[in-house]
TORDRENTOR-800284 format. One line per 8 residues: number of its first residue (from 1); for each residue x, y negated, z of N, C-alpha, C. Coordinates in steps of 0.02 Angstrom, whole numbers. Layout:
! residues N
NUM	X Y Z X Y Z X Y Z ~ ...
***
This chain:
! residues 390
1	42 59 0 0 0 0 44 -62 0 ~ 12 -120 -8 46 -184 -6 24 -222 57 ~ 71 -253 91 57 -289 152 25 -357 137 ~ -33 -370 166 -67 -434 155 -25 -492 182 ~ 6 -482 239 48 -534 267 108 -549 222 ~ 139 -497 195 198 -507 153 178 -536 85 ~ 118 -522 62 95 -553 0 85 -628 9 ~ 67 -650 70 62 -722 83 130 -755 75
9	183 -719 94 251 -745 85 265 -757 11 ~ 242 -710 -31 251 -717 -103 218 -782 -127 ~ 156 -794 -106 121 -855 -127 157 -917 -101 ~ 180 -916 -39 212 -975 -10 276 -993 -49 ~ 317 -943 -64 380 -957 -98 367 -981 -169 ~ 322 -948 -205 307 -969 -273 275 -1039 -274 ~ 235 -1055 -225 206 -1122 -220 261 -1174 -216 ~ 315 -1158 -181 371 -1205 -176 400 -1223 -243
17	404 -1174 -289 431 -1188 -356 387 -1238 -394 ~ 322 -1232 -383 276 -1280 -416 281 -1348 -383 ~ 282 -1351 -318 285 -1415 -283 350 -1452 -297 ~ 405 -1416 -309 469 -1449 -325 473 -1468 -399 ~ 426 -1447 -439 426 -1464 -510 467 -1418 -553 ~ 489 -1361 -527 527 -1314 -568 484 -1288 -625 ~ 420 -1276 -611 371 -1258 -662 307 -1297 -645 ~ 266 -1313 -696 203 -1348 -681 152 -1302 -649
25	157 -1238 -663 111 -1190 -635 130 -1119 -654 ~ 96 -1070 -627 113 -1001 -640 54 -956 -624 ~ 56 -896 -653 11 -842 -634 54 -781 -619 ~ 45 -751 -561 84 -693 -540 38 -636 -522 ~ 57 -576 -540 18 -516 -524 64 -463 -496 ~ 42 -433 -442 75 -374 -413 21 -321 -402 ~ 32 -263 -430 -17 -209 -423 19 -144 -406 ~ -7 -109 -356 23 -46 -335 -30 3 -311
33	-34 59 -345 -78 113 -325 -150 90 -312 ~ -175 50 -358 -245 28 -355 -257 -36 -318 ~ -206 -62 -283 -213 -126 -247 -180 -181 -289 ~ -217 -233 -306 -192 -285 -351 -201 -354 -320 ~ -148 -394 -324 -149 -463 -301 -130 -508 -358 ~ -172 -559 -371 -158 -608 -423 -154 -677 -390 ~ -101 -713 -404 -93 -781 -379 -93 -830 -437 ~ -134 -882 -433 -135 -935 -483 -117 -1000 -447
41	-62 -1031 -468 -36 -1089 -432 -20 -1144 -483 ~ -39 -1205 -468 -21 -1262 -510 -66 -1269 -570 ~ -40 -1305 -620 -79 -1322 -679 -42 -1301 -742 ~ -76 -1308 -799 -48 -1286 -863 -2 -1336 -895 ~ 6 -1395 -865 50 -1447 -893 77 -1490 -838 ~ 136 -1520 -850 165 -1564 -800 123 -1627 -790 ~ 88 -1649 -842 48 -1710 -837 -24 -1695 -818 ~ -36 -1639 -787 -102 -1621 -763 -126 -1556 -791
49	-156 -1558 -851 -181 -1496 -880 -238 -1467 -839 ~ -251 -1403 -850 -303 -1367 -814 -271 -1326 -758 ~ -309 -1310 -706 -282 -1264 -656 -264 -1197 -688 ~ -210 -1168 -667 -192 -1102 -691 -245 -1052 -672 ~ -257 -1002 -715 -306 -950 -701 -282 -885 -731 ~ -314 -830 -713 -292 -764 -737 -299 -758 -812 ~ -341 -801 -844 -348 -797 -916 -311 -854 -952 ~ -267 -889 -918 -224 -938 -952 -181 -902 -1004
57	-175 -931 -1063 -138 -901 -1118 -66 -928 -1117 ~ -18 -882 -1125 53 -900 -1124 87 -875 -1188 ~ 139 -910 -1209 184 -885 -1260 229 -833 -1226 ~ 220 -770 -1242 257 -719 -1205 322 -701 -1239 ~ 338 -731 -1295 401 -723 -1331 427 -651 -1330 ~ 482 -637 -1296 514 -571 -1302 476 -514 -1268 ~ 424 -529 -1230 381 -475 -1206 346 -441 -1265 ~ 346 -475 -1323 318 -444 -1384 354 -380 -1402
65	418 -374 -1384 457 -315 -1401 427 -251 -1371 ~ 397 -257 -1312 367 -199 -1279 307 -174 -1319 ~ 267 -221 -1344 208 -203 -1384 230 -170 -1449 ~ 282 -199 -1480 307 -171 -1543 332 -100 -1533 ~ 366 -87 -1478 389 -19 -1465 331 29 -1457 ~ 279 8 -1421 221 52 -1412 186 65 -1479 ~ 180 14 -1520 148 24 -1586 190 71 -1628 ~ 255 66 -1623 299 112 -1660 287 184 -1638
73	281 195 -1573 270 262 -1548 202 290 -1568 ~ 153 246 -1578 88 270 -1604 98 304 -1672 ~ 136 272 -1716 147 300 -1783 194 360 -1780 ~ 241 362 -1732 283 420 -1724 241 481 -1704 ~ 194 471 -1657 152 526 -1635 108 553 -1692 ~ 91 509 -1740 50 530 -1797 92 557 -1855 ~ 159 559 -1844 206 583 -1895 204 540 -1959 ~ 185 478 -1953 187 432 -2010 257 403 -2018
81	294 401 -1963 366 387 -1964 398 434 -1913 ~ 464 443 -1919 500 488 -1873 559 451 -1843 ~ 573 466 -1780 625 428 -1745 692 431 -1780 ~ 711 487 -1806 779 495 -1832 782 497 -1908 ~ 729 475 -1940 730 470 -2013 758 402 -2034 ~ 794 398 -2090 816 333 -2116 756 289 -2132 ~ 765 224 -2125 712 176 -2141 714 156 -2214 ~ 762 181 -2252 771 159 -2321 709 163 -2365
89	669 217 -2361 611 220 -2406 561 163 -2396 ~ 551 142 -2334 505 87 -2319 539 19 -2321 ~ 604 18 -2308 641 -45 -2305 702 -40 -2351 ~ 691 -38 -2417 748 -31 -2463 797 -89 -2459 ~ 774 -146 -2433 820 -203 -2424 877 -186 -2376 ~ 867 -135 -2334 918 -117 -2284 955 -52 -2303 ~ 946 -29 -2363 982 31 -2386 1052 12 -2409 ~ 1097 62 -2407 1165 52 -2432 1202 -5 -2397
97	1200 -5 -2331 1228 -61 -2293 1304 -65 -2298 ~ 1328 -127 -2296 1399 -142 -2285 1406 -168 -2214 ~ 1465 -155 -2184 1477 -172 -2114 1541 -212 -2108 ~ 1539 -266 -2070 1599 -307 -2059 1654 -265 -2027 ~ 1716 -278 -2049 1773 -243 -2017 1780 -264 -1944 ~ 1762 -325 -1929 1761 -349 -1860 1708 -405 -1857 ~ 1686 -422 -1798 1633 -472 -1792 1653 -539 -1822 ~ 1717 -556 -1817 1740 -619 -1843 1763 -618 -1915
105	1754 -562 -1949 1778 -556 -2018 1735 -598 -2066 ~ 1763 -613 -2124 1725 -647 -2176 1670 -602 -2202 ~ 1620 -632 -2234 1561 -595 -2255 1576 -540 -2306 ~ 1632 -546 -2342 1649 -495 -2392 1703 -447 -2368 ~ 1724 -455 -2306 1774 -410 -2276 1737 -353 -2242 ~ 1715 -305 -2281 1669 -253 -2256 1691 -183 -2276 ~ 1660 -135 -2244 1668 -64 -2261 1597 -35 -2267 ~ 1590 23 -2298 1523 53 -2303 1499 77 -2234
113	1433 74 -2225 1404 102 -2164 1414 178 -2164 ~ 1428 206 -2105 1439 278 -2100 1376 317 -2115 ~ 1318 287 -2099 1254 323 -2108 1198 271 -2114 ~ 1139 293 -2135 1082 247 -2139 1057 226 -2070 ~ 1019 173 -2069 985 149 -2009 922 192 -1998 ~ 909 210 -1934 850 249 -1918 801 209 -1876 ~ 741 236 -1869 691 205 -1826 716 201 -1754 ~ 749 254 -1731 777 254 -1663 828 197 -1654
121	870 186 -1704 918 131 -1700 883 64 -1689 ~ 827 53 -1723 791 -10 -1716 759 -16 -1647 ~ 731 39 -1622 699 38 -1556 749 26 -1500 ~ 809 52 -1507 859 46 -1455 906 -13 -1466 ~ 895 -52 -1519 936 -111 -1536 1008 -93 -1551 ~ 1018 -33 -1578 1086 -11 -1595 1094 -4 -1671 ~ 1055 -39 -1709 1057 -31 -1782 1112 -71 -1815 ~ 1144 -117 -1776 1203 -150 -1802 1198 -224 -1814
129	1143 -256 -1792 1135 -328 -1805 1090 -358 -1751 ~ 1103 -421 -1733 1061 -454 -1684 1088 -521 -1662 ~ 1055 -549 -1613 1075 -615 -1587 1140 -609 -1547 ~ 1178 -664 -1546 1241 -668 -1511 1241 -727 -1464 ~ 1272 -720 -1406 1281 -777 -1361 1344 -814 -1382 ~ 1336 -858 -1431 1393 -894 -1459 1366 -954 -1496 ~ 1408 -1006 -1505 1387 -1063 -1546 1369 -1041 -1616 ~ 1325 -1077 -1650 1300 -1056 -1715 1354 -1045 -1768
137	1411 -1079 -1760 1465 -1072 -1810 1523 -1031 -1784 ~ 1512 -991 -1730 1567 -953 -1700 1594 -899 -1746 ~ 1551 -868 -1786 1571 -815 -1832 1540 -828 -1900 ~ 1574 -810 -1953 1545 -820 -2020 1476 -788 -2027 ~ 1467 -727 -2001 1402 -694 -2010 1348 -729 -1969 ~ 1365 -756 -1911 1316 -792 -1871 1296 -857 -1906 ~ 1344 -893 -1932 1329 -956 -1968 1284 -942 -2028 ~ 1300 -889 -2064 1259 -872 -2123 1188 -853 -2102
145	1181 -816 -2047 1115 -796 -2024 1074 -856 -2001 ~ 1108 -902 -1966 1073 -964 -1944 1051 -1004 -2005 ~ 1095 -1011 -2054 1078 -1049 -2114 1020 -1018 -2152 ~ 1012 -951 -2148 958 -917 -2183 892 -921 -2145 ~ 893 -945 -2083 832 -953 -2044 797 -888 -2028 ~ 835 -838 -2006 805 -773 -1992 793 -760 -1918 ~ 799 -813 -1876 781 -805 -1806 838 -785 -1761 ~ 892 -823 -1761 950 -806 -1721 954 -845 -1655
153	901 -883 -1640 900 -921 -1577 832 -913 -1545 ~ 804 -967 -1518 739 -964 -1486 685 -943 -1537 ~ 631 -911 -1513 580 -888 -1560 544 -947 -1593 ~ 549 -951 -1660 515 -1002 -1698 483 -970 -1760 ~ 437 -923 -1751 408 -888 -1809 372 -935 -1858 ~ 350 -992 -1834 316 -1039 -1878 363 -1075 -1926 ~ 428 -1070 -1913 477 -1101 -1956 512 -1050 -2001 ~ 487 -987 -2001 520 -934 -2038 480 -915 -2100
161	512 -879 -2146 480 -856 -2207 434 -797 -2193 ~ 393 -777 -2242 351 -718 -2234 395 -656 -2230 ~ 364 -599 -2212 404 -541 -2195 447 -515 -2252 ~ 422 -517 -2314 462 -491 -2369 522 -535 -2384 ~ 512 -601 -2384 568 -646 -2395 616 -643 -2337 ~ 589 -637 -2276 633 -633 -2217 678 -572 -2222 ~ 649 -514 -2240 690 -453 -2244 740 -457 -2301 ~ 721 -489 -2356 768 -499 -2411 828 -539 -2388
169	816 -592 -2350 872 -633 -2325 915 -593 -2277 ~ 883 -556 -2231 920 -515 -2184 962 -463 -2221 ~ 933 -433 -2272 969 -381 -2310 1027 -407 -2351 ~ 1031 -473 -2359 1088 -501 -2396 1150 -507 -2354 ~ 1144 -495 -2289 1201 -501 -2243 1229 -433 -2225 ~ 1294 -429 -2213 1322 -366 -2187 1302 -354 -2115 ~ 1305 -292 -2093 1293 -277 -2023 1353 -301 -1981 ~ 1340 -314 -1918 1392 -336 -1872 1431 -277 -1844
177	1402 -218 -1845 1434 -157 -1820 1401 -98 -1854 ~ 1433 -40 -1850 1406 20 -1879 1340 40 -1845 ~ 1292 67 -1882 1231 92 -1850 1247 140 -1793 ~ 1217 128 -1735 1228 170 -1677 1288 152 -1635 ~ 1327 102 -1656 1389 86 -1620 1378 43 -1558 ~ 1339 -11 -1565 1331 -58 -1510 1259 -83 -1506 ~ 1243 -111 -1447 1179 -143 -1435 1183 -216 -1456 ~ 1136 -237 -1498 1129 -307 -1517 1057 -328 -1506
185	1048 -384 -1474 982 -404 -1451 935 -428 -1508 ~ 871 -415 -1499 815 -451 -1530 794 -426 -1599 ~ 838 -429 -1649 817 -424 -1719 785 -357 -1736 ~ 804 -304 -1701 775 -239 -1715 700 -238 -1710 ~ 672 -275 -1662 599 -276 -1655 566 -313 -1712 ~ 598 -364 -1739 571 -398 -1797 570 -352 -1858 ~ 624 -313 -1866 626 -264 -1921 571 -212 -1913 ~ 559 -191 -1851 507 -141 -1839 438 -168 -1859
193	425 -232 -1846 361 -260 -1866 349 -253 -1941 ~ 402 -266 -1981 396 -258 -2053 388 -184 -2071 ~ 426 -141 -2039 422 -69 -2052 351 -43 -2039 ~ 321 -62 -1983 254 -37 -1966 202 -64 -2015 ~ 211 -126 -2035 165 -155 -2084 167 -116 -2150 ~ 226 -101 -2173 233 -64 -2236 211 9 -2229 ~ 223 39 -2171 203 108 -2161 128 117 -2161 ~ 91 65 -2141 18 70 -2136 -18 33 -2192
201	18 -10 -2228 -15 -51 -2279 -58 -106 -2249 ~ -47 -123 -2186 -85 -175 -2152 -39 -232 -2132 ~ -66 -291 -2123 -25 -344 -2093 -9 -323 -2021 ~ 47 -346 -1996 65 -325 -1929 14 -350 -1878 ~ -15 -408 -1889 -66 -434 -1844 -127 -388 -1843 ~ -150 -366 -1902 -208 -322 -1905 -193 -255 -1873 ~ -133 -229 -1884 -114 -165 -1854 -117 -168 -1778 ~ -86 -219 -1749 -87 -225 -1676 -158 -235 -1650
209	-196 -276 -1684 -264 -288 -1661 -305 -224 -1662 ~ -300 -185 -1715 -341 -124 -1722 -317 -67 -1678 ~ -251 -58 -1673 -224 2 -1641 -204 -9 -1567 ~ -190 -71 -1548 -167 -83 -1479 -214 -130 -1441 ~ -226 -189 -1467 -263 -239 -1428 -337 -221 -1420 ~ -370 -200 -1473 -442 -183 -1466 -452 -123 -1419 ~ -415 -68 -1427 -425 -11 -1381 -412 -29 -1308 ~ -364 -74 -1295 -347 -92 -1226 -386 -153 -1202
217	-429 -179 -1246 -468 -239 -1230 -424 -298 -1213 ~ -370 -305 -1249 -324 -362 -1242 -349 -418 -1289 ~ -404 -448 -1270 -439 -493 -1316 -404 -560 -1326 ~ -358 -577 -1282 -323 -642 -1287 -251 -634 -1312 ~ -235 -578 -1340 -166 -566 -1364 -164 -565 -1440 ~ -116 -600 -1468 -109 -603 -1540 -56 -652 -1561 ~ -53 -667 -1625 -3 -713 -1652 -28 -785 -1657 ~ -90 -796 -1638 -119 -863 -1639 -174 -866 -1586
225	-195 -927 -1570 -246 -938 -1520 -308 -966 -1554 ~ -366 -933 -1548 -427 -960 -1578 -440 -1031 -1554 ~ -471 -1071 -1597 -482 -1142 -1580 -518 -1150 -1514 ~ -567 -1107 -1501 -605 -1114 -1439 -565 -1095 -1376 ~ -507 -1063 -1386 -465 -1043 -1330 -404 -1086 -1320 ~ -391 -1133 -1366 -331 -1175 -1360 -327 -1212 -1294 ~ -385 -1229 -1266 -385 -1265 -1203 -354 -1223 -1147 ~ -352 -1157 -1156 -323 -1112 -1105 -248 -1099 -1116
233	-219 -1125 -1171 -149 -1114 -1185 -106 -1160 -1142 ~ -63 -1131 -1100 -18 -1171 -1058 31 -1209 -1102 ~ 49 -1269 -1081 98 -1309 -1117 168 -1280 -1105 ~ 208 -1278 -1158 275 -1250 -1153 327 -1305 -1147 ~ 382 -1289 -1111 435 -1339 -1099 504 -1308 -1107 ~ 550 -1348 -1137 620 -1331 -1144 661 -1374 -1097 ~ 722 -1351 -1083 775 -1394 -1057 767 -1419 -987 ~ 816 -1461 -968 819 -1491 -902 846 -1562 -909
241	805 -1613 -902 734 -1612 -881 690 -1581 -935 ~ 632 -1555 -914 589 -1519 -962 559 -1565 -1015 ~ 561 -1544 -1076 530 -1580 -1131 482 -1533 -1167 ~ 429 -1559 -1198 379 -1515 -1230 411 -1470 -1283 ~ 389 -1407 -1284 414 -1357 -1331 384 -1366 -1400 ~ 319 -1375 -1403 283 -1382 -1466 214 -1411 -1451 ~ 172 -1416 -1501 104 -1438 -1490 57 -1379 -1485 ~ 3 -1389 -1450 -46 -1335 -1445 -73 -1315 -1514
249	-82 -1366 -1557 -112 -1354 -1622 -71 -1308 -1666 ~ -5 -1305 -1654 38 -1260 -1693 17 -1187 -1685 ~ -17 -1171 -1631 -37 -1102 -1617 -108 -1085 -1641 ~ -139 -1132 -1676 -208 -1122 -1698 -214 -1075 -1758 ~ -160 -1065 -1795 -161 -1021 -1853 -102 -974 -1849 ~ -107 -913 -1878 -50 -867 -1877 9 -895 -1915 ~ 70 -880 -1893 129 -905 -1926 144 -866 -1990 ~ 188 -891 -2034 206 -853 -2093 239 -786 -2076
257	279 -786 -2022 314 -725 -2002 284 -699 -1937 ~ 259 -638 -1938 229 -607 -1879 283 -570 -1841 ~ 314 -606 -1794 374 -581 -1761 358 -528 -1710 ~ 381 -467 -1723 375 -413 -1675 422 -420 -1616 ~ 469 -467 -1621 517 -478 -1567 498 -535 -1521 ~ 457 -582 -1545 444 -640 -1503 385 -683 -1521 ~ 336 -657 -1558 285 -700 -1585 218 -701 -1550 ~ 208 -661 -1498 141 -653 -1469 125 -705 -1415
265	60 -718 -1408 33 -751 -1349 -10 -701 -1313 ~ -17 -710 -1247 -57 -663 -1208 -73 -692 -1140 ~ -105 -652 -1098 -123 -671 -1030 -100 -619 -981 ~ -101 -637 -917 -86 -588 -865 -137 -531 -867 ~ -200 -546 -877 -251 -494 -879 -237 -444 -935 ~ -219 -470 -994 -206 -424 -1050 -145 -381 -1038 ~ -90 -411 -1013 -30 -371 -1001 -38 -325 -942 ~ -84 -340 -897 -101 -293 -844 -133 -230 -875
273	-177 -240 -923 -207 -183 -958 -153 -142 -994 ~ -106 -176 -1025 -50 -141 -1059 -9 -102 -1008 ~ 3 -131 -950 41 -97 -898 5 -35 -872 ~ -61 -40 -863 -98 19 -840 -95 75 -891 ~ -97 57 -955 -89 108 -1007 -21 141 -1001 ~ 32 102 -991 99 130 -987 108 175 -926 ~ 72 161 -872 75 203 -813 22 257 -812 ~ -19 260 -865 -75 308 -868 -120 300 -808
281	-131 237 -789 -170 223 -729 -242 203 -744 ~ -258 194 -808 -326 174 -825 -359 227 -869 ~ -419 209 -893 -456 257 -934 -443 247 -1009 ~ -400 198 -1027 -385 185 -1097 -312 202 -1110 ~ -301 257 -1144 -234 282 -1155 -219 286 -1230 ~ -163 258 -1250 -144 258 -1320 -93 312 -1337 ~ -49 328 -1289 8 371 -1302 9 429 -1252 ~ 39 484 -1274 46 541 -1230 98 527 -1176
289	94 567 -1123 145 561 -1070 216 571 -1097 ~ 230 622 -1139 298 628 -1166 321 567 -1206 ~ 275 536 -1243 293 477 -1282 312 420 -1235 ~ 272 410 -1182 287 357 -1135 353 370 -1098 ~ 365 431 -1080 428 447 -1046 487 435 -1092 ~ 478 449 -1156 532 436 -1204 545 361 -1210 ~ 492 322 -1213 500 249 -1216 539 222 -1157 ~ 525 249 -1098 552 221 -1036 615 255 -1012
297	646 296 -1055 711 327 -1039 767 282 -1064 ~ 824 286 -1031 884 250 -1053 915 287 -1111 ~ 919 256 -1169 945 289 -1229 1016 266 -1247 ~ 1046 223 -1207 1112 198 -1225 1168 240 -1196 ~ 1221 248 -1234 1283 279 -1209 1325 225 -1175 ~ 1373 245 -1133 1417 194 -1102 1451 150 -1154 ~ 1472 177 -1210 1505 137 -1262 1458 85 -1292 ~ 1395 103 -1300 1347 55 -1328 1331 -2 -1280
305	1345 8 -1215 1331 -44 -1166 1389 -93 -1158 ~ 1443 -85 -1194 1498 -134 -1193 1478 -191 -1239 ~ 1468 -251 -1210 1437 -305 -1247 1483 -367 -1249 ~ 1532 -368 -1293 1575 -427 -1299 1538 -487 -1326 ~ 1479 -476 -1355 1440 -529 -1386 1382 -551 -1343 ~ 1377 -525 -1281 1319 -539 -1239 1341 -544 -1166 ~ 1295 -554 -1121 1312 -558 -1050 1343 -492 -1028 ~ 1403 -496 -999 1441 -436 -984 1406 -392 -933
313	1364 -422 -889 1331 -383 -836 1259 -364 -854 ~ 1241 -369 -918 1172 -355 -938 1149 -286 -916 ~ 1194 -237 -920 1177 -168 -903 1214 -145 -841 ~ 1223 -190 -793 1257 -173 -730 1223 -116 -694 ~ 1157 -117 -692 1119 -64 -658 1061 -40 -701 ~ 1070 -43 -767 1014 -27 -810 1039 -3 -878 ~ 992 16 -919 1005 33 -989 948 6 -1031 ~ 939 34 -1090 887 10 -1135 847 70 -1160
321	782 64 -1155 738 115 -1182 717 97 -1252 ~ 653 101 -1267 627 78 -1330 594 10 -1318 ~ 626 -42 -1340 598 -110 -1335 603 -142 -1267 ~ 634 -110 -1217 638 -140 -1151 694 -111 -1109 ~ 708 -145 -1055 762 -125 -1009 736 -71 -961 ~ 781 -25 -943 766 29 -896 816 26 -839 ~ 791 23 -777 835 24 -719 864 95 -710 ~ 929 99 -698 962 164 -691 987 177 -621
329	995 125 -580 1016 137 -511 994 79 -467 ~ 990 91 -403 969 40 -355 1025 -13 -349 ~ 1007 -75 -366 1055 -131 -361 1027 -187 -317 ~ 962 -198 -321 926 -243 -276 865 -205 -251 ~ 826 -236 -207 768 -200 -180 715 -188 -234 ~ 718 -225 -289 669 -217 -343 692 -166 -395 ~ 751 -138 -387 779 -95 -439 764 -21 -425 ~ 703 -1 -434 687 70 -430 710 104 -495
337	751 156 -491 769 191 -553 708 212 -593 ~ 709 199 -657 653 213 -700 607 154 -713 ~ 617 99 -677 578 38 -688 591 12 -759 ~ 539 -8 -794 544 -23 -865 508 -88 -881 ~ 535 -127 -927 501 -187 -949 549 -237 -978 ~ 524 -298 -987 566 -350 -1016 534 -418 -1002 ~ 571 -470 -1020 552 -538 -1005 546 -579 -1069 ~ 512 -635 -1063 509 -683 -1118 547 -745 -1098
345	593 -766 -1141 636 -823 -1125 599 -889 -1117 ~ 536 -892 -1135 496 -952 -1125 462 -953 -1057 ~ 480 -903 -1014 458 -907 -945 412 -852 -921 ~ 416 -792 -951 370 -738 -932 409 -674 -917 ~ 376 -628 -881 409 -564 -863 356 -511 -850 ~ 373 -449 -870 328 -391 -859 370 -330 -844 ~ 351 -293 -791 384 -230 -774 332 -179 -751 ~ 345 -115 -767 308 -60 -737 357 -14 -702
353	336 13 -646 379 55 -605 343 121 -593 ~ 358 173 -632 322 236 -625 327 267 -556 ~ 385 262 -524 392 295 -458 348 262 -406 ~ 347 195 -405 305 159 -357 234 149 -382 ~ 220 170 -445 154 158 -476 136 84 -471 ~ 183 43 -494 180 -29 -481 188 -69 -546 ~ 151 -124 -551 156 -170 -607 170 -239 -579 ~ 219 -274 -607 233 -343 -587 233 -386 -650
361	198 -443 -647 194 -489 -703 201 -560 -675 ~ 244 -599 -705 250 -670 -689 246 -709 -754 ~ 200 -756 -756 191 -799 -815 201 -872 -795 ~ 252 -904 -824 260 -976 -820 269 -999 -893 ~ 281 -1063 -903 294 -1085 -972 350 -1136 -973 ~ 399 -1124 -929 462 -1163 -927 517 -1116 -951 ~ 549 -1133 -1007 598 -1089 -1038 659 -1079 -993 ~ 688 -1019 -998 750 -1005 -962 806 -1051 -986
369	851 -1068 -941 908 -1110 -958 970 -1070 -975 ~ 968 -1004 -964 1024 -960 -979 997 -889 -988 ~ 1038 -842 -1013 1014 -773 -1020 998 -738 -954 ~ 1026 -764 -899 1013 -733 -834 944 -754 -808 ~ 908 -709 -776 842 -727 -749 847 -787 -702 ~ 801 -835 -708 802 -893 -664 784 -875 -593 ~ 800 -918 -545 785 -902 -474 712 -884 -461 ~ 665 -918 -494 595 -903 -482 578 -831 -498
377	608 -804 -551 594 -735 -570 628 -686 -523 ~ 690 -699 -505 725 -655 -458 689 -654 -390 ~ 665 -713 -368 628 -715 -305 562 -678 -311 ~ 529 -685 -368 465 -650 -378 474 -575 -371 ~ 526 -548 -403 537 -476 -398 550 -455 -325 ~ 592 -493 -290 606 -479 -220 542 -481 -179 ~ 502 -533 -190 441 -541 -151 390 -487 -165 ~ 387 -464 -227 341 -410 -245 360 -345 -209
385	423 -330 -208 444 -266 -179 449 -268 -103 ~ 462 -327 -74 463 -330 -1 392 -323 27 ~ 341 -330 -15 272 -323 7 251 -250 13 ~ 292 -203 -11 276 -132 -4 276 -114 70 ~ 222 -82 93 215 -67 164 189 5 172 ~ 236 53 169 217 122 182 278 161 205
***
């Protein structure tokens, strides 16, 4: 069970972040073994806005990766795609890859790829390409990728090309490493969105709506916000001091690129439904238990976890499953081995913990200032787990 007294501590600490102006408001959810606590604190904008509520809509950015992984496993279970099959038939733009001799090599200093890219490579982010923690001109391949506008920084799907043109641009670049060699963040989920669209002959938005969101009754999740719901969209902020991220109206229509890595909006209520599905805790189930266990297993080798291009401690006590991080050992009180999930850099986080039968969700709309989780998120995790009372 969860301690009522200790849950009050969670509210008190999170209220402090709102009162100090770290975020204008937030929605937090902690659920364990049928007991659920939702806290709504503050407002949807620094200049007032509406009071936060459980149905406030947020840009969940990289939490989209979790949904993309689940959608991929739906098609794997139906044998429409296979984990270890090459993606070449559906994504010919990525066939016959060339690979840089080193990350800093010129674009034509390449060798042939040892093998084709597979669906598993994309799910585990080991397919050989992704975002780097480096200035845009640090490496020739990074500069070229930034110039092509394929999404090498913050999620901006409204500024990107449609999926076919996007994949054509991506396919014009060499890989940063051999398939299966290293973990590279982000781009694999965007490629999966295109793969699933082509495998089904549907737009990625229609596929998710029909196969994931409608069955789970995630009515506020998608790539755009209906006009009548825009009033519930929390205002987004960058930087320090915080400045507006975009306009609400930008989210009124779907973007040209339906980003499987960072394009969704959603609510705490909707991602709670997604979490119950992942824990097989509700009556709406999309995937078999073996499929879910496969998603939430650590698929990285020690060599793949060596990240010269990313935060060195990213996998200090964890690994990577399909589309999300997996805790591998106890490092803090919130690190139950097997805990699975991921965060959105615009201020959101989602985790499921099979051992504790626990779901934790924090939604804000103040973007992270670094790749490391901000204090509000680290405190939220601590506060959620210190509330366990059994």
